[in-house]
C-alpha positions, 0 to 999 in steps of 0.5 A: 333058668337061662336068659332067652336071646332076642330073635335075630334075622332080617326085618322081613323075617321078624315081621312075619314072626310078629304077624304070627304072634311072636311079641319078641320078634316085634320087640326086636323090630322096635329096638332096631327102629325106635330111635330112628322113628323118634329122630324123624319125629323130632325133625318134623318138629315134635318135642322129645316127649311128643316124639316118644308118645307118637313113636309108641303109638306108631309101634302099637299101630304097626303091631296091629297092622303087621300083617299088612307089611309085605316086605316090599320096602324097609320095615323102618320106612314103613313104620316111619310113614306110620309115625309121620301120619300119626304126628300130622294128625296130632298136630292138626288136631291140636290146632297148631298146624298152619301152612300157607303158600307164602314163605314163613319167616325162618332164622337167618343162615349163620355160616360163620362165627364160633362153632360154625365148623364144629356143628356144620354137619349136624342135621338136627341143628341145620334143620332149625334154620328152616321155616316150619313148613320147609322143615316139615316138607323136607322131613316128610319127603326125605326122612319119611320117604314120602313122595311130594304128592303124599306130603301135599295130600297129608298136609292139604296144600298144593303140590307146587307149594310142597315142592317149593318148600322142599326146594327152599329147605334143601337149598338152605340145608346145602348152604348150611351143611356145605364144608368150608370152601377150598377156594377161601383157604387157597385165597388166604394161603395165596395172600400169605405167600404173596403178602 
């Protein structure tokens, strides 16, 4: 008995096969997109176990609603939106969800110090400097590809508040993830040469 190879092809083709009842085709979609969905959920604030649970639920919903996927956007984007909606419902249901219009406290941005350069480009670490509201809004709008309006409706907060959280969050991320300025090294080189 030979081993069957997993189906290959574009996500749209696999989704069409899955809609026709091919479980292996859907399994391939899960394999391709599972880690990205879990990563998004972690960026939204889920702990690893919750990210795994919600990702599994999102793929179950995705399997049940696969006929609704028309290939107009990427399958990854479609399933991430599903996962984000499920995560928000869970957080709201667990009564741990409060976003206000005022800025929340967040960790200070540490741009210098041991290891600052090594982890400068680590998005997951950089997201930790954001307040919960900023992290959630940035992750929904850029990780799950939601519009500001979709995020505002899902979070039940004003559109302007979402835009403010996204702007503040992106500004902090840019500062955190920016490469060390070339000007600083040129200044120290000039001091050494003229010194």
